C-alpha angles and dihedrals in degrees: 000000000000089000093055088048091053090044089050092052092044095050091048093043092240139140122182089252096041108140090196094064114128126222089255092053092048089047088053092049090050095049094044089046091053090048089053092051088051089050090047096247094136106163092050090046089056091058094054098038089051090055091050090045090053093052096044091047092050089044092046092231099158098183094052089038088058090046090052096044096047091050093043087051088056094048090052091046090051091055092048093250092135097164092057091043091049090051092053092045093046093050088047091052091051091053092046094052092052091074108014097187102043092049095037098121091045090049090053092045090047093051090050091051097040092050088062095054089047090051091047091054097048096258093128101158092051090044090054091049091054095044089053091048092052091045094053089050094050096046092045093051105028106023130236096298092063114126089229089057091054090050095049091052089050090052087051092050093244 
């Protein structure tokens, strides 16, 4: 898969730090990076998500920056690089709390994902707190039948 990521970057004249990356390229990096996380190809996803993050940071696109950081945190979590994942999650949380209504969905998503990292690293009380925070936001905004609510109940063993 690494070969296909490199080929993708080469064909699109991109590097993960390319300052000439357009928003369309950055969106493509983000979407492909997310798909790689879903498919379990974490190292390759880190390359693409880092490129998207660099663009969205430079462009000051806070929504997509958050989206990139949360997914990058997940990729690092899945590789066992908990320090790097924690760094991305903490920065994301800081941004989410800066405007709690504007970033409400991202905050809920962050709580959900951060709770998994905390559980994996033995911080069970903090993990449960984050799971319940995510659950409250998902129920309040999306109702009991939301897929995220079902996932949170599953994570809680309910």
